[in-house]
C-alpha positions, 0 to 999 in steps of 0.5 A: 863820340864813338868811332869816327874812323881815326887811323894811326899808321905805323911801321916797324922793321926787325933786323936779323943777323945770323941767329939774332934779332936787333931789338930796341929798348924804347925809352923816353917816349910818351906812347911806347916806353920801357918795352922792347920793340923792333930795330926801328920804326914809326909813324907814316908821314903824309907823303908815305901813306901809300908806301909802308916801305918808304916809311920804314926805310926813312925811319931806319935811316933816321934812327940807326943811320942804316940805308937800304943798300946795307940790308938785304931780303927786306920783306913786308911780312905782317900787317895788323889791325887793332882798335885802341883809344878810339882809333884804328892802329895799322902796323906794317912789320918788315923783316930784313937781313943785316949781314954786317950787323954784329960787326957794327956799333949801332946806337939809337936816340930812341933807347938801347939796342941789343942783339938777342938770340932768336931762342930768347926773344919770347922772354922779352916784354913787347907791345901787345901786337908786336909780341904776337907778331914775334911769336908767330914769326918764331913759330911759323913765319921764319920758315917761309916768305908769306905775308900775314894779316893779324886782327887784335880781338882784345885778348890775342891777335889772330893771323891769316895768310894773305896770298897774292 
């Protein structure tokens, strides 16, 4: 039937504490399984379609019992587009500091959580778009507060700065 404009809107948040990032080894999912993904995230609910921040905060609380007042410096840093399985997937990637992260015992019903040194992140297998986001963040994004748009061309994700 071709491209009829089906969309899949998703958010992810990457929590940082000192020089580490919290990743989730996702298990038991029919879509994204047995790879490392952001600390929390998921699909938009109907009332969140125009508010990616509300979606990611809901997912963070549902999956990790972390509320907005427990984190700081939350920013939407990357928005990516990718065509897959006859739909356009839009991902909104947030980053935030979690000051007490290393001192808390966190669990997720989505899989196993692990604090990973930023210097080791590129060694972990992640979904296609997320891998490019993390690599760009490590090379460029962690040194500024800019927002980037990324388009997946089938082989890689190309990023451009999205100024106000």
